[in-house]
N, CA, C and O atoms as a GROMACS GRO file, in nm:
protein
  564
    1MET      N    1 -14.695 -19.140  -0.793
    1MET     CA    2 -14.775 -19.022  -0.776
    1MET      C    3 -14.686 -18.900  -0.795
    1MET      O    4 -14.578 -18.891  -0.736
    2THR      N    5 -14.730 -18.806  -0.878
    2THR     CA    6 -14.656 -18.685  -0.906
    2THR      C    7 -14.718 -18.568  -0.830
    2THR      O    8 -14.839 -18.545  -0.837
    3VAL      N    9 -14.634 -18.496  -0.758
    3VAL     CA   10 -14.681 -18.380  -0.683
    3VAL      C   11 -14.615 -18.257  -0.744
    3VAL      O   12 -14.493 -18.249  -0.756
    4TYR      N   13 -14.697 -18.162  -0.782
    4TYR     CA   14 -14.647 -18.038  -0.838
    4TYR      C   15 -14.644 -17.929  -0.731
    4TYR      O   16 -14.745 -17.899  -0.668
    5LEU      N   17 -14.528 -17.872  -0.712
    5LEU     CA   18 -14.515 -17.762  -0.618
    5LEU      C   19 -14.521 -17.632  -0.698
    5LEU      O   20 -14.446 -17.612  -0.794
    6THR      N   21 -14.608 -17.546  -0.656
    6THR     CA   22 -14.623 -17.420  -0.727
    6THR      C   23 -14.625 -17.305  -0.628
    6THR      O   24 -14.686 -17.316  -0.522
    7PRO      N   25 -14.560 -17.195  -0.660
    7PRO     CA   26 -14.562 -17.081  -0.567
    7PRO      C   27 -14.699 -17.014  -0.561
    7PRO      O   28 -14.729 -16.942  -0.466
    8TYR      N   29 -14.782 -17.038  -0.662
    8TYR     CA   30 -14.914 -16.975  -0.665
    8TYR      C   31 -15.004 -17.025  -0.552
    8TYR      O   32 -15.084 -16.949  -0.499
    9ARG      N   33 -14.991 -17.152  -0.516
    9ARG     CA   34 -15.071 -17.206  -0.407
    9ARG      C   35 -15.032 -17.139  -0.275
    9ARG      O   36 -15.119 -17.103  -0.196
   10ARG      N   37 -14.903 -17.122  -0.252
   10ARG     CA   38 -14.859 -17.056  -0.130
   10ARG      C   39 -14.904 -16.910  -0.127
   10ARG      O   40 -14.945 -16.860  -0.023
   11MET      N   41 -14.898 -16.842  -0.242
   11MET     CA   42 -14.943 -16.704  -0.249
   11MET      C   43 -15.094 -16.696  -0.224
   11MET      O   44 -15.140 -16.603  -0.158
   12SER      N   45 -15.168 -16.792  -0.274
   12SER     CA   46 -15.313 -16.795  -0.252
   12SER      C   47 -15.343 -16.814  -0.104
   12SER      O   48 -15.431 -16.747  -0.049
   13ASN      N   49 -15.270 -16.904  -0.039
   13ASN     CA   50 -15.289 -16.925   0.105
   13ASN      C   51 -15.256 -16.798   0.183
   13ASN      O   52 -15.326 -16.763   0.277
   14LEU      N   53 -15.148 -16.731   0.145
   14LEU     CA   54 -15.110 -16.606   0.212
   14LEU      C   55 -15.217 -16.499   0.191
   14LEU      O   56 -15.253 -16.429   0.286
   15ARG      N   57 -15.268 -16.486   0.069
   15ARG     CA   58 -15.372 -16.388   0.040
   15ARG      C   59 -15.497 -16.416   0.123
   15ARG      O   60 -15.558 -16.324   0.177
   16ASN      N   61 -15.536 -16.543   0.132
   16ASN     CA   62 -15.654 -16.579   0.212
   16ASN      C   63 -15.633 -16.547   0.360
   16ASN      O   64 -15.725 -16.499   0.426
   17ALA      N   65 -15.515 -16.574   0.411
   17ALA     CA   66 -15.486 -16.543   0.551
   17ALA      C   67 -15.491 -16.392   0.577
   17ALA      O   68 -15.543 -16.348   0.679
   18MET      N   69 -15.438 -16.315   0.484
   18MET     CA   70 -15.442 -16.169   0.500
   18MET      C   71 -15.585 -16.117   0.491
   18MET      O   72 -15.623 -16.028   0.566
   19ASN      N   73 -15.664 -16.170   0.401
   19ASN     CA   74 -15.804 -16.129   0.391
   19ASN      C   75 -15.880 -16.159   0.520
   19ASN      O   76 -15.960 -16.077   0.565
   20ARG      N   77 -15.857 -16.277   0.579
   20ARG     CA   78 -15.922 -16.310   0.706
   20ARG      C   79 -15.879 -16.213   0.815
   20ARG      O   80 -15.962 -16.168   0.895
   21LEU      N   81 -15.751 -16.179   0.820
   21LEU     CA   82 -15.700 -16.087   0.921
   21LEU      C   83 -15.765 -15.950   0.908
   21LEU      O   84 -15.803 -15.889   1.007
   22ILE      N   85 -15.776 -15.902   0.786
   22ILE     CA   86 -15.838 -15.771   0.763
   22ILE      C   87 -15.986 -15.775   0.800
   22ILE      O   88 -16.036 -15.683   0.866
   23GLU      N   89 -16.057 -15.879   0.758
   23GLU     CA   90 -16.201 -15.890   0.787
   23GLU      C   91 -16.227 -15.898   0.937
   23GLU      O   92 -16.325 -15.842   0.985
   24GLU      N   93 -16.141 -15.966   1.011
   24GLU     CA   94 -16.160 -15.979   1.155
   24GLU      C   95 -16.139 -15.847   1.227
   24GLU      O   96 -16.204 -15.821   1.328
   25ASN      N   97 -16.050 -15.764   1.176
   25ASN     CA   98 -16.017 -15.640   1.245
   25ASN      C   99 -16.091 -15.518   1.194
   25ASN      O  100 -16.084 -15.412   1.256
   26ILE      N  101 -16.160 -15.529   1.083
   26ILE     CA  102 -16.226 -15.412   1.026
   26ILE      C  103 -16.362 -15.385   1.089
   26ILE      O  104 -16.418 -15.277   1.071
   27GLU      N  105 -16.417 -15.480   1.161
   27GLU     CA  106 -16.550 -15.463   1.220
   27GLU      C  107 -16.554 -15.349   1.320
   27GLU      O  108 -16.651 -15.274   1.324
   28GLU      N  109 -16.451 -15.335   1.401
   28GLU     CA  110 -16.449 -15.229   1.500
   28GLU      C  111 -16.394 -15.102   1.438
   28GLU      O  112 -16.289 -15.103   1.374
   29ALA      N  113 -16.467 -14.994   1.458
   29ALA     CA  114 -16.420 -14.865   1.409
   29ALA      C  115 -16.309 -14.815   1.500
   29ALA      O  116 -16.324 -14.819   1.622
   30PRO      N  117 -16.200 -14.770   1.445
   30PRO     CA  118 -16.092 -14.721   1.529
   30PRO      C  119 -16.135 -14.596   1.603
   30PRO      O  120 -16.216 -14.518   1.553
   31SER      N  121 -16.080 -14.577   1.723
   31SER     CA  122 -16.116 -14.459   1.801
   31SER      C  123 -16.054 -14.333   1.742
   31SER      O  124 -16.105 -14.223   1.763
   32GLU      N  125 -15.945 -14.349   1.670
   32GLU     CA  126 -15.882 -14.234   1.605
   32GLU      C  127 -15.831 -14.277   1.469
   32GLU      O  128 -15.767 -14.381   1.454
   33ARG      N  129 -15.859 -14.194   1.369
   33ARG     CA  130 -15.817 -14.227   1.233
   33ARG      C  131 -15.702 -14.136   1.193
   33ARG      O  132 -15.710 -14.014   1.210
   34GLU      N  133 -15.599 -14.193   1.142
   34GLU     CA  134 -15.489 -14.115   1.085
   34GLU      C  135 -15.517 -14.104   0.936
   34GLU      O  136 -15.541 -14.206   0.870
   35MET      N  137 -15.515 -13.984   0.884
   35MET     CA  138 -15.550 -13.965   0.745
   35MET      C  139 -15.433 -13.912   0.665
   35MET      O  140 -15.339 -13.854   0.720
   36LEU      N  141 -15.439 -13.932   0.536
   36LEU     CA  142 -15.338 -13.881   0.445
   36LEU      C  143 -15.388 -13.750   0.388
   36LEU      O  144 -15.498 -13.743   0.334
   37LEU      N  145 -15.308 -13.648   0.399
   37LEU     CA  146 -15.343 -13.516   0.349
   37LEU      C  147 -15.310 -13.510   0.200
   37LEU      O  148 -15.196 -13.535   0.161
   38SER      N  149 -15.408 -13.478   0.118
   38SER     CA  150 -15.387 -13.469  -0.027
   38SER      C  151 -15.324 -13.335  -0.062
   38SER      O  152 -15.361 -13.232  -0.006
   39LEU      N  153 -15.230 -13.338  -0.154
   39LEU     CA  154 -15.157 -13.217  -0.194
   39LEU      C  155 -15.155 -13.201  -0.345
   39LEU      O  156 -15.154 -13.298  -0.420
   40ASP      N  157 -15.154 -13.075  -0.388
   40ASP     CA  158 -15.118 -13.039  -0.525
   40ASP      C  159 -14.986 -12.966  -0.516
   40ASP      O  160 -14.971 -12.876  -0.433
   41ILE      N  161 -14.890 -13.003  -0.599
   41ILE     CA  162 -14.758 -12.939  -0.597
   41ILE      C  163 -14.727 -12.892  -0.738
   41ILE      O  164 -14.732 -12.970  -0.833
   42THR      N  165 -14.695 -12.764  -0.751
   42THR     CA  166 -14.654 -12.710  -0.879
   42THR      C  167 -14.515 -12.652  -0.865
   42THR      O  168 -14.474 -12.612  -0.756
   43ALA      N  169 -14.442 -12.648  -0.976
   43ALA     CA  170 -14.306 -12.597  -0.974
   43ALA      C  171 -14.288 -12.497  -1.087
   43ALA      O  172 -14.345 -12.512  -1.195
   44ASN      N  173 -14.207 -12.396  -1.060
   44ASN     CA  174 -14.163 -12.306  -1.165
   44ASN      C  175 -14.012 -12.289  -1.149
   44ASN      O  176 -13.950 -12.362  -1.072
   45GLU      N  177 -13.953 -12.194  -1.219
   45GLU     CA  178 -13.807 -12.180  -1.215
   45GLU      C  179 -13.756 -12.142  -1.076
   45GLU      O  180 -13.646 -12.182  -1.037
   46ASP      N  181 -13.836 -12.066  -1.000
   46ASP     CA  182 -13.787 -12.010  -0.874
   46ASP      C  183 -13.840 -12.076  -0.749
   46ASP      O  184 -13.779 -12.065  -0.643
   47ALA      N  185 -13.954 -12.146  -0.758
   47ALA     CA  186 -14.018 -12.192  -0.635
   47ALA      C  187 -14.112 -12.309  -0.660
   47ALA      O  188 -14.140 -12.347  -0.773
   48TYR      N  189 -14.159 -12.365  -0.547
   48TYR     CA  190 -14.263 -12.467  -0.547
   48TYR      C  191 -14.384 -12.410  -0.475
   48TYR      O  192 -14.371 -12.334  -0.379
   49ASP      N  193 -14.503 -12.448  -0.522
   49ASP     CA  194 -14.627 -12.409  -0.457
   49ASP      C  195 -14.704 -12.534  -0.420
   49ASP      O  196 -14.732 -12.618  -0.505
   50LEU      N  197 -14.738 -12.546  -0.291
   50LEU     CA  198 -14.815 -12.659  -0.241
   50LEU      C  199 -14.953 -12.609  -0.200
   50LEU      O  200 -14.966 -12.504  -0.138
   51THR      N  201 -15.055 -12.685  -0.236
   51THR     CA  202 -15.192 -12.652  -0.199
   51THR      C  203 -15.254 -12.776  -0.137
   51THR      O  204 -15.241 -12.886  -0.190
   52ALA      N  205 -15.324 -12.757  -0.022
   52ALA     CA  206 -15.388 -12.868   0.046
   52ALA      C  207 -15.522 -12.823   0.103
   52ALA      O  208 -15.536 -12.709   0.147
   53PHE      N  209 -15.619 -12.912   0.104
   53PHE     CA  210 -15.746 -12.885   0.169
   53PHE      C  211 -15.734 -12.922   0.316
   53PHE      O  212 -15.700 -13.036   0.350
   54VAL      N  213 -15.760 -12.826   0.403
   54VAL     CA  214 -15.757 -12.848   0.548
   54VAL      C  215 -15.884 -12.785   0.609
   54VAL      O  216 -15.874 -12.687   0.683
   55PRO      N  217 -16.001 -12.840   0.578
   55PRO     CA  218 -16.125 -12.778   0.621
   55PRO      C  219 -16.137 -12.770   0.773
   55PRO      O  220 -16.111 -12.867   0.845
   56GLY      N  221 -16.177 -12.652   0.820
   56GLY     CA  222 -16.201 -12.633   0.962
   56GLY      C  223 -16.079 -12.603   1.045
   56GLY      O  224 -16.091 -12.581   1.166
   57LEU      N  225 -15.961 -12.600   0.986
   57LEU     CA  226 -15.840 -12.574   1.065
   57LEU      C  227 -15.803 -12.427   1.059
   57LEU      O  228 -15.825 -12.358   0.960
   58GLU      N  229 -15.746 -12.381   1.167
   58GLU     CA  230 -15.693 -12.246   1.176
   58GLU      C  231 -15.542 -12.253   1.156
   58GLU      O  232 -15.482 -12.361   1.161
   59ALA      N  233 -15.480 -12.138   1.133
   59ALA     CA  234 -15.337 -12.132   1.105
   59ALA      C  235 -15.254 -12.191   1.219
   59ALA      O  236 -15.154 -12.258   1.193
   60ASP      N  237 -15.293 -12.169   1.344
   60ASP     CA  238 -15.213 -12.217   1.457
   60ASP      C  239 -15.229 -12.368   1.482
   60ASP      O  240 -15.162 -12.423   1.568
   61GLU      N  241 -15.317 -12.433   1.408
   61GLU     CA  242 -15.336 -12.577   1.423
   61GLU      C  243 -15.254 -12.658   1.323
   61GLU      O  244 -15.265 -12.781   1.319
   62LEU      N  245 -15.173 -12.590   1.243
   62LEU     CA  246 -15.087 -12.656   1.145
   62LEU      C  247 -14.942 -12.642   1.186
   62LEU      O  248 -14.901 -12.538   1.239
   63ASN      N  249 -14.865 -12.744   1.160
   63ASN     CA  250 -14.722 -12.741   1.186
   63ASN      C  251 -14.651 -12.771   1.054
   63ASN      O  252 -14.670 -12.878   0.996
   64ILE      N  253 -14.570 -12.676   1.007
   64ILE     CA  254 -14.499 -12.692   0.880
   64ILE      C  255 -14.350 -12.686   0.908
   64ILE      O  256 -14.302 -12.591   0.970
   65GLU      N  257 -14.277 -12.787   0.863
   65GLU     CA  258 -14.132 -12.792   0.879
   65GLU      C  259 -14.068 -12.810   0.742
   65GLU      O  260 -14.113 -12.890   0.661
   66ILE      N  261 -13.961 -12.733   0.718
   66ILE     CA  262 -13.887 -12.744   0.592
   66ILE      C  263 -13.741 -12.768   0.626
   66ILE      O  264 -13.678 -12.687   0.694
   67ILE      N  265 -13.688 -12.880   0.579
   67ILE     CA  266 -13.548 -12.914   0.602
   67ILE      C  267 -13.490 -12.960   0.470
   67ILE      O  268 -13.539 -13.056   0.410
   68ASN      N  269 -13.385 -12.893   0.424
   68ASN     CA  270 -13.321 -12.922   0.295
   68ASN      C  271 -13.423 -12.921   0.183
   68ASN      O  272 -13.469 -12.814   0.143
   69ASN      N  273 -13.459 -13.038   0.131
   69ASN     CA  274 -13.559 -13.045   0.024
   69ASN      C  275 -13.684 -13.121   0.067
   69ASN      O  276 -13.757 -13.173  -0.017
   70THR      N  277 -13.708 -13.126   0.197
   70THR     CA  278 -13.822 -13.200   0.252
   70THR      C  279 -13.918 -13.105   0.324
   70THR      O  280 -13.876 -13.020   0.402
   71VAL      N  281 -14.046 -13.122   0.295
   71VAL     CA  282 -14.152 -13.042   0.358
   71VAL      C  283 -14.241 -13.138   0.436
   71VAL      O  284 -14.287 -13.239   0.382
   72ALA      N  285 -14.265 -13.107   0.564
   72ALA     CA  286 -14.352 -13.188   0.649
   72ALA      C  287 -14.470 -13.103   0.696
   72ALA      O  288 -14.451 -12.995   0.752
   73LEU      N  289 -14.590 -13.152   0.672
   73LEU     CA  290 -14.713 -13.086   0.718
   73LEU      C  291 -14.779 -13.178   0.821
   73LEU      O  292 -14.803 -13.295   0.794
   74ARG      N  293 -14.807 -13.123   0.939
   74ARG     CA  294 -14.870 -13.203   1.044
   74ARG      C  295 -14.979 -13.120   1.113
   74ARG      O  296 -14.972 -12.997   1.117
   75GLY      N  297 -15.077 -13.190   1.166
   75GLY     CA  298 -15.184 -13.124   1.238
   75GLY      C  299 -15.285 -13.225   1.284
   75GLY      O  300 -15.262 -13.346   1.279
   76GLU      N  301 -15.399 -13.174   1.330
   76GLU     CA  302 -15.504 -13.262   1.378
   76GLU      C  303 -15.640 -13.198   1.354
   76GLU      O  304 -15.661 -13.081   1.384
   77PHE      N  305 -15.730 -13.277   1.299
   77PHE     CA  306 -15.868 -13.234   1.282
   77PHE      C  307 -15.942 -13.269   1.410
   77PHE      O  308 -15.947 -13.386   1.450
   78ALA      N  309 -16.000 -13.169   1.475
   78ALA     CA  310 -16.075 -13.193   1.598
   78ALA      C  311 -16.201 -13.272   1.564
   78ALA      O  312 -16.259 -13.256   1.457
   79THR      N  313 -16.240 -13.356   1.656
   79THR     CA  314 -16.359 -13.437   1.635
   79THR      C  315 -16.451 -13.424   1.756
   79THR      O  316 -16.404 -13.412   1.869
   80GLU      N  317 -16.580 -13.426   1.730
   80GLU     CA  318 -16.677 -13.416   1.838
   80GLU      C  319 -16.757 -13.546   1.851
   80GLU      O  320 -16.866 -13.546   1.907
   81GLU      N  321 -16.702 -13.654   1.800
   81GLU     CA  322 -16.776 -13.779   1.804
   81GLU      C  323 -16.786 -13.831   1.946
   81GLU      O  324 -16.698 -13.809   2.029
   82LYS      N  325 -16.895 -13.899   1.972
   82LYS     CA  326 -16.921 -13.956   2.103
   82LYS      C  327 -16.916 -14.107   2.092
   82LYS      O  328 -16.948 -14.164   1.987
   83LYS      N  329 -16.876 -14.171   2.199
   83LYS     CA  330 -16.860 -14.317   2.199
   83LYS      C  331 -16.990 -14.389   2.165
   83LYS      O  332 -16.988 -14.492   2.097
   84GLU      N  333 -17.103 -14.337   2.212
   84GLU     CA  334 -17.230 -14.406   2.191
   84GLU      C  335 -17.292 -14.378   2.054
   84GLU      O  336 -17.396 -14.436   2.021
   85THR      N  337 -17.232 -14.290   1.975
   85THR     CA  338 -17.284 -14.257   1.844
   85THR      C  339 -17.255 -14.370   1.747
   85THR      O  340 -17.142 -14.419   1.738
   86GLN      N  341 -17.358 -14.410   1.674
   86GLN     CA  342 -17.340 -14.514   1.573
   86GLN      C  343 -17.351 -14.447   1.437
   86GLN      O  344 -17.458 -14.398   1.399
   87TYR      N  345 -17.241 -14.446   1.363
   87TYR     CA  346 -17.237 -14.382   1.232
   87TYR      C  347 -17.282 -14.478   1.123
   87TYR      O  348 -17.248 -14.596   1.124
   88LEU      N  349 -17.358 -14.426   1.030
   88LEU     CA  350 -17.390 -14.502   0.910
   88LEU      C  351 -17.283 -14.476   0.804
   88LEU      O  352 -17.253 -14.562   0.721
   89SER      N  353 -17.225 -14.358   0.810
   89SER     CA  354 -17.114 -14.321   0.722
   89SER      C  355 -17.028 -14.223   0.800
   89SER      O  356 -17.079 -14.133   0.865
   90CYS      N  357 -16.898 -14.240   0.793
   90CYS     CA  358 -16.806 -14.155   0.867
   90CYS      C  359 -16.691 -14.117   0.774
   90CYS      O  360 -16.589 -14.186   0.769
   91GLU      N  361 -16.709 -14.006   0.698
   91GLU     CA  362 -16.613 -13.970   0.596
   91GLU      C  363 -16.546 -13.835   0.620
   91GLU      O  364 -16.449 -13.802   0.551
   92LEU      N  365 -16.594 -13.757   0.715
   92LEU     CA  366 -16.533 -13.627   0.742
   92LEU      C  367 -16.395 -13.648   0.803
   92LEU      O  368 -16.373 -13.744   0.876
   93PRO      N  369 -16.302 -13.557   0.773
   93PRO     CA  370 -16.168 -13.574   0.829
   93PRO      C  371 -16.169 -13.560   0.980
   93PRO      O  372 -16.233 -13.471   1.036
   94SER      N  373 -16.097 -13.649   1.046
   94SER     CA  374 -16.082 -13.641   1.191
   94SER      C  375 -15.952 -13.707   1.229
   94SER      O  376 -15.900 -13.794   1.159
   95GLY      N  377 -15.900 -13.664   1.340
   95GLY     CA  378 -15.775 -13.721   1.389
   95GLY      C  379 -15.654 -13.652   1.332
   95GLY      O  380 -15.663 -13.550   1.263
   96ARG      N  381 -15.539 -13.710   1.360
   96ARG     CA  382 -15.412 -13.652   1.318
   96ARG      C  383 -15.386 -13.676   1.170
   96ARG      O  384 -15.434 -13.773   1.112
   97PHE      N  385 -15.309 -13.586   1.113
   97PHE     CA  386 -15.262 -13.607   0.977
   97PHE      C  387 -15.116 -13.568   0.970
   97PHE      O  388 -15.068 -13.485   1.046
   98SER      N  389 -15.048 -13.629   0.877
   98SER     CA  390 -14.907 -13.602   0.855
   98SER      C  391 -14.876 -13.629   0.710
   98SER      O  392 -14.919 -13.730   0.654
   99ARG      N  393 -14.803 -13.538   0.649
   99ARG     CA  394 -14.762 -13.558   0.509
   99ARG      C  395 -14.622 -13.504   0.494
   99ARG      O  396 -14.595 -13.387   0.524
  100VAL      N  397 -14.532 -13.588   0.447
  100VAL     CA  398 -14.393 -13.550   0.423
  100VAL      C  399 -14.366 -13.567   0.274
  100VAL      O  400 -14.390 -13.674   0.217
  101VAL      N  401 -14.315 -13.459   0.213
  101VAL     CA  402 -14.290 -13.459   0.069
  101VAL      C  403 -14.144 -13.422   0.047
  101VAL      O  404 -14.094 -13.326   0.105
  102THR      N  405 -14.076 -13.499  -0.037
  102THR     CA  406 -13.939 -13.467  -0.074
  102THR      C  407 -13.942 -13.410  -0.216
  102THR      O  408 -13.990 -13.474  -0.309
  103LEU      N  409 -13.891 -13.289  -0.229
  103LEU     CA  410 -13.889 -13.220  -0.358
  103LEU      C  411 -13.754 -13.239  -0.425
  103LEU      O  412 -13.657 -13.272  -0.357
  104PRO      N  413 -13.745 -13.219  -0.556
  104PRO     CA  414 -13.622 -13.251  -0.630
  104PRO      C  415 -13.502 -13.161  -0.600
  104PRO      O  416 -13.388 -13.202  -0.622
  105THR      N  417 -13.525 -13.039  -0.550
  105THR     CA  418 -13.413 -12.948  -0.525
  105THR      C  419 -13.418 -12.894  -0.382
  105THR      O  420 -13.521 -12.903  -0.315
  106ALA      N  421 -13.305 -12.839  -0.338
  106ALA     CA  422 -13.299 -12.779  -0.205
  106ALA      C  423 -13.390 -12.657  -0.199
  106ALA      O  424 -13.414 -12.591  -0.300
  107LEU      N  425 -13.440 -12.628  -0.078
  107LEU     CA  426 -13.535 -12.519  -0.059
  107LEU      C  427 -13.475 -12.409   0.028
  107LEU      O  428 -13.376 -12.430   0.098
  108ASP      N  429 -13.536 -12.292   0.023
  108ASP     CA  430 -13.496 -12.179   0.106
  108ASP      C  431 -13.606 -12.153   0.208
  108ASP      O  432 -13.696 -12.074   0.182
  109PRO      N  433 -13.601 -12.220   0.326
  109PRO     CA  434 -13.710 -12.208   0.422
  109PRO      C  435 -13.727 -12.068   0.480
  109PRO      O  436 -13.835 -12.034   0.528
  110ALA      N  437 -13.622 -11.987   0.478
  110ALA     CA  438 -13.631 -11.853   0.534
  110ALA      C  439 -13.726 -11.765   0.455
  110ALA      O  440 -13.782 -11.670   0.511
  111LYS      N  441 -13.746 -11.794   0.329
  111LYS     CA  442 -13.833 -11.712   0.244
  111LYS      C  443 -13.968 -11.779   0.216
  111LYS      O  444 -14.044 -11.730   0.134
  112ALA      N  445 -13.998 -11.888   0.282
  112ALA     CA  446 -14.123 -11.959   0.260
  112ALA      C  447 -14.239 -11.878   0.317
  112ALA      O  448 -14.225 -11.810   0.418
  113GLU      N  449 -14.355 -11.888   0.251
  113GLU     CA  450 -14.475 -11.818   0.294
  113GLU      C  451 -14.591 -11.916   0.294
  113GLU      O  452 -14.608 -11.994   0.200
  114ALA      N  453 -14.672 -11.911   0.401
  114ALA     CA  454 -14.788 -11.999   0.411
  114ALA      C  455 -14.910 -11.916   0.447
  114ALA      O  456 -14.901 -11.822   0.527
  115SER      N  457 -15.024 -11.952   0.388
  115SER     CA  458 -15.149 -11.886   0.422
  115SER      C  459 -15.262 -11.987   0.417
  115SER      O  460 -15.255 -12.088   0.346
  116ILE      N  461 -15.366 -11.959   0.495
  116ILE     CA  462 -15.482 -12.046   0.495
  116ILE      C  463 -15.606 -11.957   0.483
  116ILE      O  464 -15.622 -11.859   0.555
  117LYS      N  465 -15.692 -11.995   0.389
  117LYS     CA  466 -15.815 -11.919   0.368
  117LYS      C  467 -15.923 -12.014   0.320
  117LYS      O  468 -15.902 -12.091   0.226
  118ASN      N  469 -16.038 -12.009   0.385
  118ASN     CA  470 -16.152 -12.094   0.349
  118ASN      C  471 -16.115 -12.242   0.342
  118ASN      O  472 -16.163 -12.314   0.255
  119GLY      N  473 -16.031 -12.287   0.434
  119GLY     CA  474 -15.995 -12.428   0.441
  119GLY      C  475 -15.894 -12.474   0.338
  119GLY      O  476 -15.875 -12.594   0.319
  120VAL      N  477 -15.827 -12.378   0.270
  120VAL     CA  478 -15.726 -12.414   0.171
  120VAL      C  479 -15.592 -12.359   0.217
  120VAL      O  480 -15.577 -12.238   0.237
  121LEU      N  481 -15.495 -12.447   0.235
  121LEU     CA  482 -15.359 -12.409   0.272
  121LEU      C  483 -15.279 -12.386   0.145
  121LEU      O  484 -15.276 -12.471   0.056
  122LYS      N  485 -15.213 -12.272   0.138
  122LYS     CA  486 -15.123 -12.243   0.025
  122LYS      C  487 -14.986 -12.216   0.084
  122LYS      O  488 -14.969 -12.133   0.173
  123LEU      N  489 -14.887 -12.289   0.032
  123LEU     CA  490 -14.750 -12.280   0.080
  123LEU      C  491 -14.660 -12.253  -0.039
  123LEU      O  492 -14.655 -12.330  -0.135
  124HIS      N  493 -14.588 -12.142  -0.033
  124HIS     CA  494 -14.495 -12.102  -0.139
  124HIS      C  495 -14.353 -12.114  -0.083
  124HIS      O  496 -14.318 -12.048   0.014
  125ILE      N  497 -14.273 -12.200  -0.145
  125ILE     CA  498 -14.137 -12.225  -0.097
  125ILE      C  499 -14.038 -12.199  -0.210
  125ILE      O  500 -14.036 -12.273  -0.308
  126PRO      N  501 -13.956 -12.094  -0.198
  126PRO     CA  502 -13.855 -12.069  -0.301
  126PRO      C  503 -13.748 -12.177  -0.303
  126PRO      O  504 -13.715 -12.235  -0.200
  127LYS      N  505 -13.694 -12.203  -0.421
  127LYS     CA  506 -13.581 -12.294  -0.432
  127LYS      C  507 -13.458 -12.225  -0.377
  127LYS      O  508 -13.449 -12.102  -0.377
  128ALA      N  509 -13.363 -12.302  -0.330
  128ALA     CA  510 -13.236 -12.246  -0.283
  128ALA      C  511 -13.167 -12.178  -0.399
  128ALA      O  512 -13.178 -12.223  -0.513
  129GLU      N  513 -13.096 -12.072  -0.372
  129GLU     CA  514 -13.031 -11.992  -0.476
  129GLU      C  515 -12.939 -12.077  -0.564
  129GLU      O  516 -12.930 -12.055  -0.684
  130ALA      N  517 -12.872 -12.173  -0.503
  130ALA     CA  518 -12.778 -12.257  -0.578
  130ALA      C  519 -12.850 -12.346  -0.681
  130ALA      O  520 -12.788 -12.392  -0.776
  131HIS      N  521 -12.979 -12.369  -0.663
  131HIS     CA  522 -13.053 -12.459  -0.752
  131HIS      C  523 -13.141 -12.386  -0.853
  131HIS      O  524 -13.214 -12.449  -0.929
  132ARG      N  525 -13.134 -12.255  -0.854
  132ARG     CA  526 -13.211 -12.178  -0.952
  132ARG      C  527 -13.132 -12.170  -1.082
  132ARG      O  528 -13.010 -12.160  -1.079
  133PRO      N  529 -13.201 -12.172  -1.194
  133PRO     CA  530 -13.130 -12.162  -1.322
  133PRO      C  531 -13.066 -12.024  -1.338
  133PRO      O  532 -13.125 -11.922  -1.299
  134LYS      N  533 -12.950 -12.022  -1.395
  134LYS     CA  534 -12.878 -11.896  -1.416
  134LYS      C  535 -12.847 -11.882  -1.565
  134LYS      O  536 -12.812 -11.978  -1.633
  135ALA      N  537 -12.861 -11.760  -1.614
  135ALA     CA  538 -12.828 -11.731  -1.754
  135ALA      C  539 -12.682 -11.684  -1.761
  135ALA      O  540 -12.638 -11.601  -1.682
  136ILE      N  541 -12.611 -11.738  -1.853
  136ILE     CA  542 -12.470 -11.702  -1.871
  136ILE      C  543 -12.454 -11.640  -2.008
  136ILE      O  544 -12.492 -11.699  -2.109
  137LYS      N  545 -12.397 -11.520  -2.012
  137LYS     CA  546 -12.376 -11.451  -2.139
  137LYS      C  547 -12.245 -11.497  -2.199
  137LYS      O  548 -12.144 -11.510  -2.130
  138VAL      N  549 -12.248 -11.520  -2.328
  138VAL     CA  550 -12.128 -11.563  -2.400
  138VAL      C  551 -12.065 -11.439  -2.460
  138VAL      O  552 -12.131 -11.358  -2.524
  139LYS      N  553 -11.935 -11.426  -2.438
  139LYS     CA  554 -11.861 -11.312  -2.493
  139LYS      C  555 -11.799 -11.349  -2.627
  139LYS      O  556 -11.748 -11.460  -2.645
  140ALA      N  557 -11.804 -11.256  -2.720
  140ALA     CA  558 -11.743 -11.279  -2.849
  140ALA      C  559 -11.606 -11.209  -2.854
  140ALA      O  560 -11.594 -11.096  -2.808
  141ASN      N  561 -11.507 -11.274  -2.907
  141ASN     CA  562 -11.373 -11.214  -2.916
  141ASN      C  563 -11.354 -11.144  -3.047
  141ASN      O  564 -11.248 -11.088  -3.072
   0.00000   0.00000   0.00000
């Protein structure tokens, strides 16, 4: 009798076990959802601009930290849900959020500017002076 050992069978068993685990735990809605904050990031020669949708939040409900070339955005969407409420669909943002982004160059946090208007966060962070492009004039002899 020949027995063939294949890694695909073990992977299939692992996939089935993980699917069962997810199905068993997905029935109960979590009491608090942690969400990922979506960002748009643009770059120019002097700075980076970050834009994020933060509907319903005020400026004092956001925490922004800039260290070296890393930007961290944290906050919490307030929720008014009640335990006895049964949702048919629950897609509005609620709970805490956190987003940490590492940018390619060092930043100048002292000159960073943030504003929030109509649920849109705009963050302008200049690049550190050492990482900005410099023009060098060539002298002719």
